[in-house]
C-alpha positions, 0 to 999 in steps of 0.5 A: 593575403598574397599579392601573387597567385598560388597554384593549387589555391587558384582551383578553389578561387576558380570554383567561386568565380564560376559559381558567381557567373564570372566566366571571363575572369575565370578564363583570364585566371586560367590563361595566366596559369597556362602562360606559366606552362608556356614559359616554364613547362610547369606552373610555379608554386606562386607568382614570384621569381623564387617560386620558379624552381618548384610547383604545387599539386598540379590541378590545372587540368582539373581547372580547365575541366571545371571551366569547360563543364561550366561554359562548354568553351571548346575553343579554350580546351583546344588551346589549353590541351597542348599545354596540359600535355606539357605540364604532365610531361614535366611531372613525368620527367622531373618528379617521377621515379621508377620502382619495382616492388612485390605486389600483395596477394590482395588489393582491395578486391580488384584485379590481381597481378599475374606476377608477384613482382611489379614495376611502375612509375610514380610521382613524388614531390621535390626539386628536380635536377635544375633546382638550386635546392638540389645543388645546395642541401642547406638551401633555405626557402627565401619566403620562409627563410627565418622559420626554416632557420629557426626550425633547423637550429632547435636544440635538444640532447637528441639530434637537431629538429629537422637536422636530417632535412635537406633544402630539397625536403624543405622545397618539396614541402613547399611544392606539396602545398604543406610544411614538413610535418608528420604526414611525411615522417618515417613511422619506423623512427617512432620505435623508441616510443611505440605509443607515439603513433598508436595514440596520435595517428589513425586509431578509430576508437582512441585518438589522443591529441597533444595539448601543447604547441611548443617544440620545447615541450616535445620529447626527444623521440617526437623530435626525432620523428619530425626530423625523419621527414622525407617528403621527396622520398615519398610516394604521395597519395594525393599527388598521384591521385591528382595526376591520375585525374589529369591523365583521364582529363587529358585523354577525354579532351583529346577524344573531344577535340579530335572526335575519336579515340586516338592512340595518344588518348589510349596511352593516357588512359593506360598510364592512368590505369597503371598509376591507379593500380600502383596506388592500390598495391602500395598505399591501400589499406584493406582493413580501414578502406583508406590510403596512406603515403608510401616510403621508398626507403622503408618500402612500406606505408607510413600508416599515418593518418592524413587528409590525403588518405581520402583523395583517391576516393575523389579520383577513382572512388567509383571503382573501389570495392563497396566494402572498402568504401563502407570502412572508409566512411566509418572512419570519416564519420568517426573523425567528423564526430571527434572534430566537428569544426573540420577535419585536421590534415593530421592528428599530430600537433607539431605546431606546424601549419599543416598538422593538428589543429589546423584545418585547410578549406581546400582539404575540406572540399576534397573530403566532401567530394571523396565522402560523396563518392564513398557514399555512392559506392557504399550504397552500391554494396549488397549490405552495409555491415560496418555501421557507417551510414550510406549517405549524409557524411559528406553533407555533414562535413560541408555543413560543419565547415560552413558553420565554422567559417560563419562562427569565426567570421561573426566572432571576429567582428563580422556583420551584415548591414540591414 
């Protein structure tokens, strides 16, 4: 456990506090994060000085919304709103890129663009211009110095593991709340071993998992793939889904506080709509109903399964096509059957804590919320032709997560006094 706060983990702590009726404590936790924004213009990754050059998935707006729904404390919303705008501006100013791309002819049955060329502004993880990491490409993270050093020195006859990773990538990994694992690798680097991702990435019927957990057992091709990780050159599905949620929350709060729909409110909603459309254009796979991150360098989706593929269903699943939701449910239900103890963030064993076989409780919460929205949309469709049940998947994920937590607690000595 840590003695300091860690940004996005705090959202799940807040949920527990509110469910326990500890409203004053929950408010104090939120006030602490808002004070960080007042000081730094964003919430640092954690409560230590060396975290102040990076953030984490920006869930503060969602935290304030969750608190308001539980307490109806409008005065707190009124105080928090200016700081939520400041944090949003940080991500717009220092973590976003302008892109121009050719839109596809279909984006999941939603509106089609009038032009084949589209422009948009999207967010990426990674240090901004004032970060020490961007000034020194070999900078290692203070809190992970030894592991970063060891990873960078792993030798094979192929290029060094992570030899292409700069300090910026390592800092971006920290900001993403992950490690520089397979989720952000460039799938095109796997061409030397074409079965690498065919077997171990998103395959709805044939997923093979490596049984080893040591770098020394990896093939040269596998090391090259890991070394291709480019987190701060990736349009991350989860990050942009979270910012989409924040933009709508800020718009709702403006309308709530001002008791009218102001031009500023309309602007935030328009920004959210643009972000959502860009995610549909660039990251949505109509064949699977899922999303995957987009590599700016290669100009294509990674095609790598990760839990982030589900986050848009939490953010805007109620506006996605019902047939896409049905396909997504089939995939989620299949993965749950294969991994009944919890859905891993990726299906590739890199020995890193954000890849298989590790599962993260916050991501299980997101999966449940996303599956619930997908179920609602699938049930809203006129037919269900993909074999996935309209209901029950979200409940099964929730129940299996609770079961796993209880079993782990019990088998490691947990007990309840009579």
